[in-house]
C-alpha positions as CSV (number, residue, x, y, z in Angstrom):
1,M,-25.4,144.4,-2.1
2,V,-21.8,144.4,-1.4
3,K,-20.3,146.6,1.4
4,L,-16.9,148.0,1.2
5,F,-15.1,148.4,4.5
6,L,-11.9,150.3,4.6
7,I,-9.8,149.7,7.6
8,Y,-7.3,152.2,8.6
9,I,-4.6,151.4,11.0
10,D,-2.8,154.7,12.5
11,P,0.7,154.4,13.5
12,G,0.1,154.0,17.0
13,A,-2.2,151.1,16.6
14,G,0.2,149.5,14.2
15,S,3.2,149.9,16.6
16,M,1.0,148.3,19.4
17,L,-0.1,145.5,17.0
18,V,3.6,144.7,16.3
19,Q,4.6,145.0,20.1
20,V,1.8,142.7,21.0
21,T,2.8,140.3,18.4
22,I,6.5,140.1,19.4
23,A,5.5,139.9,23.1
24,G,3.3,136.9,22.3
25,I,5.9,135.0,20.4
26,L,8.7,135.6,23.1
27,G,6.2,134.7,25.7
28,F,5.2,131.5,24.0
29,L,9.2,130.6,23.5
30,Y,9.9,131.2,27.2
31,T,6.9,129.1,28.4
32,F,7.9,126.2,25.8
33,R,11.5,126.3,27.3
34,T,10.6,126.3,30.8
35,Y,8.2,123.3,30.4
36,W,10.7,121.6,28.0
37,L,13.3,121.8,30.9
38,R,10.9,120.4,33.5
39,I,10.2,117.5,31.3
40,L,13.8,116.8,30.6
41,N,14.5,117.0,34.4
42,F,11.6,114.7,35.2
43,F,13.5,111.9,33.0
44,K,16.9,112.6,34.0
45,Q,18.6,110.9,36.9
46,K,18.8,112.7,40.3
47,G,22.4,113.9,39.9
48,E,21.8,115.3,36.5
49,K,19.5,118.1,36.7
50,I,19.5,120.8,33.9
51,S,19.6,124.3,35.2
52,N,17.3,127.1,33.8
53,D,19.9,129.6,34.4
54,K,23.5,128.3,34.8
55,K,24.9,131.4,36.3
56,I,22.1,131.6,38.9
57,G,22.5,127.8,39.6
58,N,26.3,128.2,40.2
59,K,25.8,131.1,42.5
60,I,23.1,129.3,44.8
61,N,25.3,126.2,44.8
62,N,28.2,128.2,46.1
63,I,26.5,129.8,49.1
């Protein structure tokens, strides 16, 4: 016997699904970027550090 299941996604659940998907993708990209910079900094020489945010890095160095 074949059962037919109809799935209904209302607009609220649909928009939440889109929001969670976008947040997951952006979270993955941010995490990847952070760890990639850590890996690059590990292999760089001491004076050649790569800043995660150049503006904040310049403000900290000027203090």
